C-alpha positions as CSV (number, residue, x, y, z in Angstrom):
1,M,-0.2,5.8,24.8
2,T,-2.1,8.6,23.0
3,V,-5.8,8.7,23.8
4,W,-7.6,11.5,21.9
5,K,-11.2,12.7,21.7
6,R,-13.3,12.7,18.6
7,K,-16.7,14.4,19.2
8,G,-16.7,13.2,22.9
9,K,-15.5,9.6,22.4
10,A,-12.1,8.4,23.3
11,M,-10.0,7.2,20.3
12,Y,-7.2,4.7,20.7
13,Y,-4.6,4.6,17.9
14,I,-4.1,1.0,16.7
15,S,-0.4,1.5,16.4
16,E,-0.2,2.4,20.1
17,L,-2.4,-0.3,21.7
18,R,-0.7,-2.3,24.4
19,E,-1.4,-5.9,25.6
20,G,-3.8,-6.0,28.6
21,E,-5.6,-2.7,27.9
22,M,-9.4,-2.4,27.8
23,I,-10.6,0.0,25.2
24,N,-13.9,1.6,24.2
25,T,-13.6,3.3,20.9
26,I,-14.6,3.4,17.2
27,Y,-12.9,1.6,14.3
28,L,-13.6,0.9,10.6
29,C,-14.5,-2.7,10.1
30,K,-12.4,-3.6,7.1
31,T,-13.4,-7.3,6.8
32,K,-15.8,-9.6,8.7
33,Q,-16.1,-13.4,8.5
34,T,-18.3,-15.9,10.4
35,L,-16.2,-18.9,11.3
36,Q,-16.5,-21.8,13.6
37,T,-14.4,-23.1,16.5
38,K,-13.3,-26.7,16.7
39,A,-16.3,-27.3,18.9
40,G,-18.6,-26.0,16.2
41,K,-19.4,-22.6,17.9
42,N,-19.8,-19.6,15.6
43,Y,-17.6,-16.5,16.1
44,Y,-16.7,-13.4,14.1
45,S,-13.2,-12.7,12.7
46,M,-12.6,-9.1,11.7
47,L,-9.9,-6.8,10.5
48,L,-10.3,-3.3,12.1
49,Q,-8.6,-0.1,10.8
50,D,-7.8,3.4,11.7
51,K,-5.4,5.8,10.1
52,T,-2.4,4.3,11.9
53,G,-2.9,0.7,10.8
54,T,-5.0,-2.5,11.1
55,I,-5.6,-5.1,13.8
56,D,-7.1,-8.5,13.9
57,A,-10.2,-8.8,16.1
58,K,-12.4,-11.7,17.3
59,I,-15.9,-11.8,18.8
60,W,-16.0,-15.2,20.5
61,D,-19.3,-14.8,22.3
62,L,-22.2,-13.7,20.0
63,N,-24.5,-12.5,22.8
64,N,-27.0,-9.6,23.1
65,G,-24.1,-7.1,23.4
66,I,-23.2,-7.8,19.8
67,A,-25.4,-5.7,17.5
68,H,-25.6,-6.2,13.7
69,F,-22.9,-4.7,11.5
70,E,-21.4,-5.3,8.1
71,P,-17.9,-4.9,6.6
72,L,-17.0,-1.3,5.9
73,D,-19.2,-0.1,8.8
74,Y,-17.8,2.1,11.5
75,I,-18.3,0.2,14.7
76,A,-18.0,1.2,18.4
77,V,-16.3,-1.6,20.3
78,T,-15.5,-2.5,23.9
79,A,-12.6,-4.9,23.7
80,Q,-9.5,-6.2,25.5
81,V,-6.1,-6.1,23.8
82,V,-4.5,-9.5,23.9
83,S,-1.4,-11.1,22.3
84,F,-1.7,-14.1,19.9
85,Q,1.4,-15.6,18.2
86,N,3.4,-12.4,18.9
87,N,0.8,-10.2,17.4
88,L,-1.7,-7.9,19.2
89,Q,-5.4,-8.8,18.7
90,L,-8.7,-7.4,20.0
91,N,-11.1,-9.7,22.1
92,V,-14.3,-7.8,21.5
93,K,-16.9,-7.9,24.2
94,Q,-19.5,-5.5,22.9
95,V,-20.1,-3.9,19.5
96,R,-22.6,-1.6,17.8
97,K,-22.7,0.3,14.5
98,A,-21.5,3.8,15.1
99,Q,-23.8,6.7,14.1
100,E,-22.9,9.6,11.8
101,G,-21.4,12.4,13.8
102,E,-19.5,10.0,16.1
103,Y,-16.6,9.8,13.8
104,E,-14.6,11.5,11.1
105,V,-13.7,9.5,8.0
106,A,-10.2,11.0,7.8
107,D,-9.3,9.4,11.1
108,Y,-9.7,6.0,9.6
109,M,-7.7,6.4,6.3
110,P,-4.1,5.5,6.7
111,C,-2.1,8.2,4.8
112,S,1.5,8.7,3.6
113,E,3.6,10.7,6.0
114,F,4.6,12.9,3.0
115,E,2.3,15.6,1.4
116,P,0.9,14.2,-1.9
117,D,1.1,17.5,-3.8
118,S,4.8,17.9,-2.9
119,M,5.6,14.4,-3.9
120,F,3.8,14.9,-7.2
121,Q,5.7,18.1,-7.9
122,E,8.9,16.2,-7.3
123,L,7.9,13.5,-9.7
124,Q,7.0,16.1,-12.3
125,G,10.6,17.4,-12.0
126,F,11.8,14.0,-13.2
127,I,9.3,14.0,-16.0
128,K,10.6,17.4,-17.2
129,K,14.1,16.0,-17.4
130,I,13.1,13.4,-20.0
131,Q,14.7,14.3,-23.2
132,N,13.3,11.7,-25.6
133,P,10.3,13.6,-27.2
134,Y,8.1,10.5,-27.5
135,L,8.6,9.4,-23.9
136,R,8.1,12.9,-22.7
137,Q,4.9,13.2,-24.7
138,L,3.7,9.9,-23.3
139,L,4.3,11.0,-19.7
140,D,2.6,14.4,-20.4
141,K,-0.5,12.6,-21.7
142,I,-0.7,10.5,-18.5
143,F,0.3,13.0,-15.8
144,T,-0.6,16.4,-17.3
145,E,-3.5,16.1,-19.7
146,D,-5.5,13.4,-17.8
147,K,-6.5,15.3,-14.7
148,T,-8.9,12.7,-13.5
149,F,-6.3,10.0,-13.6
150,T,-3.7,12.2,-12.0
151,E,-5.9,12.8,-8.9
152,E,-6.7,9.1,-8.5
153,F,-3.0,8.3,-8.9
154,K,-2.1,10.8,-6.1
155,R,-4.6,9.4,-3.6
156,H,-4.2,5.7,-4.4
157,S,-2.5,3.0,-2.4
158,A,0.2,0.8,-3.8
159,A,-1.1,-2.4,-2.2
160,K,-3.9,-4.0,-0.3
161,S,-1.4,-4.9,2.4
162,I,2.4,-5.6,2.7
163,H,3.8,-2.2,1.6
164,H,2.5,1.3,0.9
165,G,-1.0,0.2,1.7
166,F,-2.2,3.7,2.5
167,V,-3.5,6.9,0.8
168,G,-0.7,8.3,-1.3
169,G,1.2,5.0,-1.1
170,L,1.3,4.6,-4.9
171,L,2.8,8.0,-5.4
172,Q,5.3,7.6,-2.6
173,H,6.4,4.2,-4.0
174,T,6.6,5.5,-7.5
175,L,8.7,8.5,-6.5
176,A,11.1,6.3,-4.5
177,V,11.6,3.8,-7.3
178,T,12.2,6.8,-9.7
179,K,14.8,8.2,-7.4
180,L,16.6,4.9,-7.1
181,C,16.6,4.5,-10.9
182,D,17.9,8.0,-11.4
183,F,20.8,7.0,-9.1
184,Y,21.4,3.8,-11.0
185,A,21.5,5.8,-14.2
186,S,24.1,8.1,-12.8
187,L,26.2,5.3,-11.5
188,Y,26.0,3.1,-14.6
189,P,26.2,5.0,-17.9
190,V,25.2,1.9,-19.8
191,L,21.6,2.5,-18.7
192,N,19.2,4.5,-20.9
193,R,18.2,7.1,-18.4
194,D,15.1,8.2,-20.3
195,L,13.8,4.7,-20.8
196,L,14.5,3.7,-17.3
197,L,13.0,6.7,-15.6
198,T,9.9,6.5,-17.8
199,A,9.5,2.9,-16.9
200,A,9.9,3.7,-13.2
201,I,7.3,6.5,-13.3
202,C,4.9,4.2,-15.2
203,H,5.6,0.8,-13.7
204,D,2.6,0.6,-11.3
205,L,0.0,2.7,-13.1
206,G,-2.2,-0.4,-13.3
207,K,-2.7,-0.3,-9.6
208,V,-5.2,2.5,-10.0
209,E,-7.5,-0.1,-11.7
210,E,-6.3,-3.1,-9.9
211,L,-7.3,-1.8,-6.4
212,S,-10.4,0.1,-5.4
213,A,-10.2,3.3,-3.6
214,F,-10.3,3.7,0.2
215,P,-12.0,2.7,2.4
216,E,-12.3,-0.6,0.5
217,N,-8.7,-0.7,-0.9
218,D,-9.4,-4.2,-2.2
219,Y,-8.9,-6.0,-5.5
220,T,-11.3,-5.2,-8.3
221,D,-12.6,-7.8,-10.8
222,E,-10.0,-6.5,-13.3
223,G,-7.3,-6.6,-10.7
224,Q,-8.1,-10.3,-9.8
225,L,-8.4,-11.4,-13.4
226,L,-5.5,-9.5,-15.0
227,G,-3.3,-7.9,-12.3
228,H,-1.6,-4.5,-12.4
229,I,1.3,-5.4,-14.6
230,V,-0.9,-6.5,-17.5
231,I,-3.3,-3.6,-16.9
232,C,-0.4,-1.2,-17.0
233,A,1.1,-2.6,-20.2
234,T,-2.4,-2.3,-21.8
235,M,-2.7,1.3,-20.6
236,L,0.7,2.2,-22.1
237,D,-0.1,0.5,-25.4
238,R,-3.3,2.5,-25.7
239,K,-1.6,5.8,-24.9
240,I,1.4,5.0,-27.2
241,R,-1.0,4.5,-30.1
242,E,-2.4,8.0,-29.6
243,I,1.1,9.5,-30.4
244,P,1.9,9.8,-34.1
245,G,5.2,8.2,-35.1
246,F,6.0,6.7,-31.7
247,P,8.8,4.2,-32.5
248,E,7.6,0.6,-32.2
249,K,10.8,-0.7,-30.7
250,L,10.8,2.0,-28.1
251,G,7.3,1.2,-27.2
252,N,8.0,-2.5,-26.9
253,E,11.1,-1.8,-24.7
254,L,9.1,0.3,-22.4
255,K,6.3,-2.3,-22.1
256,H,8.9,-5.0,-21.5
257,C,10.3,-3.0,-18.5
258,V,6.8,-2.9,-17.1
259,L,6.1,-6.6,-17.8
260,A,9.3,-7.7,-16.2
261,H,9.5,-5.3,-13.2
262,H,8.8,-8.0,-10.6
263,G,12.0,-9.7,-11.8
264,E,10.9,-13.4,-11.6
265,L,8.0,-15.4,-13.1
266,E,7.1,-16.7,-9.7
267,F,6.7,-13.1,-8.4
268,G,4.1,-12.3,-11.0
269,S,6.1,-11.0,-13.9
270,P,4.9,-12.2,-17.3
271,K,8.5,-11.9,-18.5
272,K,11.9,-12.0,-16.9
273,P,14.2,-8.9,-17.6
274,A,15.8,-9.1,-21.0
275,L,16.9,-5.5,-21.0
276,I,19.4,-4.0,-18.6
277,E,16.9,-1.2,-17.8
278,A,14.3,-3.8,-17.0
279,L,16.8,-5.4,-14.6
280,A,17.5,-2.1,-12.9
281,L,13.8,-1.3,-12.6
282,S,13.2,-4.7,-10.9
283,F,15.9,-4.1,-8.4
284,A,14.6,-0.6,-7.6
285,D,11.1,-1.8,-7.2
286,N,12.1,-4.7,-4.9
287,T,14.4,-2.5,-2.8
288,D,11.7,0.1,-2.0
289,A,9.1,-2.6,-1.4
290,K,11.3,-4.6,1.0
291,I,12.6,-1.5,2.9
292,Q,9.1,-0.1,3.3
293,T,7.7,-3.4,4.4
294,F,10.5,-3.7,7.1
295,S,10.0,-0.1,8.1
296,E,6.3,-0.7,8.7
297,E,7.1,-3.7,10.9
298,L,9.4,-1.5,13.0
299,K,6.7,1.1,13.7
300,G,5.9,1.2,17.3
301,K,8.5,-1.4,18.0
302,D,11.8,0.5,17.5
303,E,13.3,-0.2,20.8
304,G,16.9,-1.0,19.9
305,G,17.9,-4.7,20.2
306,N,14.4,-6.1,20.5
307,W,13.4,-9.1,18.5
308,L,10.1,-8.8,16.6
309,G,9.5,-12.5,16.0
310,Y,9.2,-14.5,12.8
311,N,8.0,-12.6,9.7
312,R,6.6,-14.6,6.9
313,N,7.4,-11.9,4.3
314,F,11.1,-12.2,5.0
315,E,11.0,-15.8,6.2
316,T,13.2,-15.0,9.2
317,N,13.0,-13.5,12.7
318,L,13.4,-9.7,12.6
319,R,15.1,-7.4,15.0
320,A,15.2,-3.7,15.6
321,T,18.7,-2.2,15.3
322,T,20.4,-1.4,18.6
323,K,20.2,2.3,19.4
324,Y,23.6,3.7,20.3
325,K,23.9,6.9,22.3
326,E,26.2,9.5,20.8
């Protein structure tokens, strides 16, 4: 396990914690709830975070060693790592609010393993290949002219949890979906490449307004009330109206791809795919989301042949692939 120093204090990566360890370190308190046991005794339930992930934590004994703290505080904890229902959990014995100078904010923000500027440059390469003048102008308005939005887009996460829930996650997911759609368009000539790629690049723009920035990375009022799909369609409609002569049918087809990109009504799409490009986009979006989710489950648990236990996202037991020596 990696134990590293941050201004004199040991730091334990959440992704490398092991059952039975006693730790004394600082984490970001993502959430905090006061709950009751069956016996009516109050306890704290928390979600703690560092740049490698999150972990559930409990304070069962609210004694004098438990100082006051609030959600989104950085807290110094003394805790034991335990296992509950096949997941690691912290049993916190002591806690206090950490002081400025004891921690670096960057150590607590989970980030993409890929460099954002490089990913954005690659995405710009796909934008430059768009031949339809109206779609190209739309993309330039969003990703070239609007510098403030671009910087937010590059730093944003793609989810509160599940997949790509880290700094740069939205850009990483968008680029992956765009690459998949570019492959689909090469394999199936029936697809309108310009429409499909534009829809792929734009499909999750609404997440910039649906989710707040880190460290909160939580749903905004607009996100709760409308959701990123409706927000995105509204954003695109507004930008389209700024482009003289933008064909109405083309605009509606693009917005339809966005509105249908979750594929099914029960998955949050206001519409089911009625265009072949919308169908292709929904497959690409689902593929990247599912593969990334599975990949995140495998992190730190990639010993070949080991079962990971039941996963509610996939509704089955998961297993790491056997590692064969060459």
